[in-house]
C-alpha positions in Angstrom: -15.2 -9.7 -6.2 -18.3 -8.6 -8.1 -20.8 -10.3 -5.6 -19.6 -7.8 -2.9 -20.8 -4.8 -4.9 -24.5 -4.7 -3.8 -23.4 -4.3 -0.1 -24.9 -1.4 1.9 -23.6 2.1 1.4 -21.0 3.3 4.0 -22.3 5.7 6.6 -18.8 6.6 7.9 -15.3 6.5 6.5 -11.9 6.5 8.1 -9.2 8.9 6.8 -5.5 8.9 7.9 -4.4 12.5 8.4 -0.6 13.2 8.3 1.3 16.0 10.0 4.8 15.1 8.8 6.5 18.0 6.9 3.8 20.5 7.9 6.0 22.2 10.5 3.7 20.9 13.3 5.1 18.4 15.8 1.9 16.5 16.3 1.0 12.8 16.0 -0.8 11.7 12.8 -4.5 10.8 13.5 -7.3 8.8 12.1 -10.3 10.9 11.3 -13.8 9.4 11.3 -16.0 11.2 8.7 -19.8 11.0 8.5 -20.8 10.2 4.9 -24.5 9.5 5.6 -26.5 12.2 3.6 -29.4 11.9 6.1 -27.2 12.7 9.1 -27.0 16.2 10.7 -23.2 15.8 10.8 -22.9 14.7 7.1 -19.4 15.4 5.6 -18.0 16.4 9.0 -15.2 14.9 11.0 -16.9 13.4 14.0 -13.9 11.8 15.8 -10.1 12.0 15.9 -7.9 9.2 17.1 -4.3 10.5 17.5 -1.4 8.0 17.3 0.9 7.8 20.3 4.0 8.8 18.4 5.1 11.8 16.2 6.5 11.5 12.7 5.1 8.1 11.6 3.6 9.2 8.3 0.6 6.8 8.1 0.1 5.2 4.7 -2.2 2.9 2.9 -4.6 1.3 5.4 -6.2 -2.1 5.1 -8.7 -4.4 6.7 -8.3 -7.6 8.7 -10.9 -9.4 6.5 -11.2 -9.3 2.8 -14.1 -8.1 0.7 -14.6 -11.7 -0.4 -15.7 -12.4 3.2 -18.9 -10.3 2.6 -21.9 -12.2 3.8 -19.8 -14.6 5.9 -21.1 -14.2 9.5 -17.9 -15.7 10.9 -15.8 -12.9 9.6 -15.7 -9.2 10.7 -14.1 -6.1 9.4 -13.4 -4.9 12.9 -9.7 -4.0 12.7 -8.1 -1.4 10.5 -4.4 -1.8 9.9 -2.3 1.4 9.5 1.3 1.0 8.3 3.8 3.9 8.8 6.1 4.8 6.0 8.8 6.6 8.0 8.7 5.0 11.4 7.9 1.4 10.2 5.3 1.0 13.0 2.0 -0.6 12.4 -1.1 0.6 14.2 -4.1 -1.7 14.5 -7.3 0.1 15.3 -10.4 -1.4 16.8 -13.3 -0.1 14.6 -15.7 -2.8 15.8 -16.5 -1.9 19.4 -17.5 1.7 18.5 -17.3 2.3 14.8 -17.9 6.1 15.2 -15.1 6.4 17.8 -12.3 4.0 17.0 -9.7 3.1 19.6 -6.2 1.8 19.4 -6.0 -2.0 19.6 -2.3 -2.8 19.1 1.0 -1.2 18.1 3.6 -3.3 16.2 6.9 -1.6 17.0 9.6 -1.2 14.3 12.0 -3.4 16.1 9.8 -6.4 15.6 9.6 -5.7 11.8 13.4 -5.0 11.6 14.5 -8.1 13.5 12.0 -10.6 12.2 11.8 -9.5 8.6 14.8 -7.4 7.8 12.4 -4.9 6.2 11.3 -1.3 6.9 9.4 1.7 5.5 6.0 0.0 5.3 3.4 1.0 2.8 0.4 -1.0 1.7 -1.7 -3.4 3.8 -3.9 -6.1 2.3 -5.7 -9.0 4.0 -5.1 -12.5 2.7 -7.5 -15.5 2.3 -5.4 -17.3 4.9 -6.5 -14.9 7.5 -3.1 -13.2 7.7 -2.4 -9.5 6.9 0.4 -8.6 4.5 2.2 -5.3 4.3 4.6 -4.2 1.6 8.0 -2.6 2.4 10.0 -0.1 0.4 13.4 -1.1 1.9 15.6 -2.5 4.6 15.9 -1.0 8.1 18.8 1.2 7.0 16.7 2.8 4.3 18.2 1.0 1.3 15.9 -0.2 -1.4 14.5 -3.7 -1.0 11.1 -5.1 -2.1 9.5 -7.5 0.4 6.4 -8.2 2.5 5.7 -8.4 6.2 3.2 -11.0 7.4 1.0 -10.3 10.5 -1.2 -12.9 12.2 -4.8 -11.7 11.4 -6.0 -12.3 15.0 -3.1 -11.3 17.3 -1.3 -9.1 14.7 2.1 -10.5 15.8 4.8 -10.4 13.2 5.1 -13.8 11.7 8.0 -13.1 9.3 8.3 -12.4 5.6 5.9 -13.7 2.9 8.6 -14.0 0.2 10.9 -17.0 -0.2 14.2 -17.5 -1.9 17.2 -15.3 -2.2 16.1 -13.0 -5.1 14.1 -9.9 -4.3 13.4 -6.7 -6.3 15.6 -3.7 -5.7 12.6 -1.5 -4.7 9.1 -1.8 -3.4 5.8 0.1 -3.0 2.3 -1.2 -3.7 1.0 -4.7 -4.6 -2.0 -6.7 -5.7 -2.5 -10.4 -6.0 -4.7 -12.7 -8.0 -4.7 -16.4 -6.8 -6.8 -17.6 -9.7 -3.8 -16.7 -11.9 -1.1 -17.7 -9.3 0.4 -14.2 -9.3 1.2 -11.3 -7.2 2.6 -8.1 -8.8 4.4 -5.4 -6.9 5.5 -1.9 -7.9 8.5 0.4 -7.2 8.6 3.9 -5.8 12.2 4.9 -4.7 15.0 4.3 -2.3 13.6 5.2 1.1 16.5 7.2 2.4 16.2 9.4 -0.7 12.5 9.9 -0.9 12.2 10.4 2.9 13.6 13.9 2.5 11.4 14.8 -0.4 11.8 14.8 -4.1 15.3 15.7 -5.4 15.8 15.9 -9.2 19.4 14.9 -8.6 18.2 11.4 -7.7 16.9 10.9 -11.3 19.0 8.9 -13.7 20.8 7.2 -10.8 18.4 4.2 -10.3 16.9 5.6 -7.2 13.4 5.8 -8.6 11.5 2.7 -9.7 10.9 1.4 -13.2 9.6 -2.2 -12.8 6.5 -4.2 -12.2 7.7 -7.2 -10.2 6.0 -10.5 -10.7 5.8 -13.2 -8.0 4.6 -16.8 -8.1 1.7 -16.8 -5.6 2.0 -20.5 -4.6 5.8 -20.6 -4.1 6.2 -16.9 -2.9 9.2 -16.5 -5.3 10.2 -13.5 -7.4 10.0 -14.7 -11.0 9.9 -11.7 -13.5 10.5 -8.0 -13.9 8.6 -5.8 -16.4 10.4 -2.6 -17.3 8.0 0.4 -17.8 10.7 3.0 -18.2 13.5 4.7 -16.4 12.4 6.9 -13.4 8.7 6.1 -14.2 7.9 5.2 -10.5 5.0 2.9 -11.0 2.8 3.2 -7.9 -0.8 2.0 -7.3 -1.6 -1.3 -9.1 -4.9 -3.0 -9.4 -6.3 -6.0 -11.2 -9.8 -5.7 -12.7 -12.6 -6.4 -10.2 -13.5 -9.6 -12.1 -11.2 -12.2 -10.4 -11.1 -14.2 -13.6 -9.6 -11.3 -15.5 -5.8 -11.7 -16.0 -5.2 -8.0 -16.5 -5.2 -4.6 -14.7 -3.7 -1.1 -14.6 -0.9 0.7 -12.9 -0.2 4.5 -12.7 3.3 5.9 -12.9 3.9 9.1 -11.1 7.0 10.5 -12.7 6.3 9.4 -16.2 2.7 10.5 -16.0 1.7 7.3 -17.8 -0.8 4.5 -17.1 0.1 1.0 -18.2 -2.1 -2.0 -18.8 -0.5 -5.2 -17.6 -1.7 -8.6 -18.7 -1.0 -12.3 -18.9 0.4 -13.4 -22.3 -0.3 -16.6 -24.2 3.1 -17.9 -23.1 1.9 -17.6 -19.5 4.2 -14.8 -18.4 3.2 -11.2 -17.9 3.7 -8.0 -20.0 2.7 -4.3 -20.0 1.7 -1.7 -22.5 1.3 2.0 -22.1 -2.3 3.0 -22.7 -2.4 6.6 -21.4 0.2 9.4 -21.5 -0.6 12.6 -19.6 1.5 15.6 -20.8 3.6 17.4 -18.2 2.6 20.8 -17.0 4.8 23.8 -17.4 5.2 25.5 -14.0 7.1 28.2 -12.2 8.7 28.0 -8.8 9.0 24.2 -8.6 12.1 22.0 -8.7 11.8 21.4 -12.5 10.4 23.6 -15.3 7.8 20.9 -16.0 5.7 19.0 -13.5 4.5 15.4 -14.2 
């Protein structure tokens, strides 16, 4: 929300660093970077926190408290939530005790996610106004595509179950953003996990293995209500509403189609999308295709 913008400038940032597919059998780590221009260690990594396992592939981290809690002295951003795309683990990091040298607070093992939620291949973490933390999934434990969301208790970080209700779910998942003032959550689609886990393969195109939809959920009932098609093999990824929480619109970037779409609420009360930017592909040599999105 806009009132959070005048907050103080960050002096440190946390960056997930990934070793998977580098040829090095080392755990991913969380780097603490000094971003205070007045500091003698400005722009340097000042601490590394290695994870206890190899091959996790850390992804989109999130906080235990939302930005809308800014100024609320009863809330603290003292836990950083790190989902793992390949292992389906969740690492919760204590960044409150010593912000410049974070330490591991809790590990949610994949078995808990598999058995309690029937989901796997975790991606994006967002805090909720309820105090819980929600993480999007790309598929089921076997690596088939399935869009869904894992709920963690915001204090203990125990797996509570899934956020979604009802039998209908999207065929794929990836990122999400929600806007309670418009009773909506919209999620996106990347690809079938057991396909993308081995890298991009052009033979997977035209087979429904890459995403093409924005998936609309009713925020109150937690039910899947609408799909918006943005094109075959477009792979819509990061999605964001405008910062103004009254605005019923936002943007999503599509990696394979190199397009950006504006999504918006219609006069009928449902949702639609229109392409607003098209980036031309680049002719390349030595890649999997003659042109790169």
